[in-house]
C-alpha positions as CSV (number, residue, x, y, z in Angstrom):
1,M,1.7,3.3,7.1
2,A,3.0,6.5,5.9
3,P,4.5,8.0,2.7
4,T,7.9,8.9,4.1
5,G,10.5,7.2,6.3
6,V,10.5,10.1,8.8
7,A,6.7,9.7,9.3
8,T,7.1,6.0,9.8
9,D,9.7,6.5,12.5
10,N,7.3,8.8,14.3
11,I,4.6,6.1,14.4
12,A,6.8,3.0,14.5
13,G,5.2,1.9,11.2
14,Y,6.1,1.1,7.6
15,T,6.2,3.1,4.4
16,I,3.4,2.5,1.9
17,H,5.8,1.4,-0.8
18,S,7.5,-1.1,1.4
19,Q,4.1,-2.9,2.2
20,L,2.3,-2.6,-1.2
21,P,3.6,-3.2,-4.7
22,L,2.8,0.3,-6.0
23,P,4.1,1.3,-9.4
24,Q,7.3,3.4,-9.4
25,R,6.9,4.6,-13.0
26,N,3.9,5.7,-15.1
27,P,1.3,5.1,-12.4
28,E,-1.4,6.3,-14.8
29,T,-1.0,3.3,-17.0
30,A,0.1,0.8,-14.3
31,K,-1.7,-2.5,-13.9
32,L,-2.4,-3.3,-10.3
33,S,-3.3,-6.9,-10.3
34,P,-0.6,-8.9,-8.4
35,Q,-0.6,-12.6,-9.3
36,G,1.1,-15.7,-8.1
37,K,3.7,-15.3,-5.4
38,S,3.3,-11.5,-5.2
39,L,-0.5,-11.9,-4.6
40,K,0.1,-14.7,-2.0
41,N,2.7,-12.5,-0.1
42,L,0.3,-9.5,-0.2
43,Q,-2.5,-11.6,1.2
44,L,-0.3,-13.1,3.9
45,R,0.9,-9.6,4.9
46,F,-2.6,-8.3,5.4
47,K,-4.2,-11.5,6.8
48,G,-6.3,-10.6,9.8
49,V,-5.8,-6.9,9.4
50,T,-9.0,-4.9,10.0
51,Y,-7.7,-1.3,9.9
52,V,-4.9,0.4,8.2
53,I,-4.0,3.9,9.5
54,F,-2.1,6.4,7.4
55,D,0.0,9.2,8.8
56,E,0.6,12.3,6.8
57,M,-2.5,11.7,4.6
58,S,-2.1,15.0,2.9
59,M,1.0,13.7,1.2
60,I,-0.9,10.8,-0.4
61,G,-2.3,11.9,-3.7
62,R,-5.7,10.9,-5.1
63,Q,-4.1,8.5,-7.6
64,M,-1.9,6.7,-5.0
65,L,-4.9,6.4,-2.7
66,G,-6.8,4.7,-5.5
67,H,-3.9,2.3,-6.0
68,V,-3.7,1.6,-2.3
69,D,-7.5,1.0,-2.1
70,G,-7.3,-1.5,-5.0
71,L,-4.4,-3.4,-3.6
72,L,-5.9,-3.6,-0.1
73,R,-9.1,-4.9,-1.6
74,V,-7.2,-7.6,-3.5
75,A,-5.2,-8.4,-0.4
76,T,-8.2,-8.9,1.9
77,Q,-10.4,-10.9,-0.4
């Protein structure tokens, strides 16, 4: 995964926002607890995934990395 479309083209991957339901507005106050169909889709998407590799890590902020971590933990429970 990568934060930009250009980076995803370079690694034949996906953008972070296309794979994870990250908040678009007010990430400081966003609740990151997908439920129902959203949770099921997230779990199916990451079923069997052991590693996630990020390209252009320097473009991913501390807050976004925290959100990504939380969502991947929920997805792989």
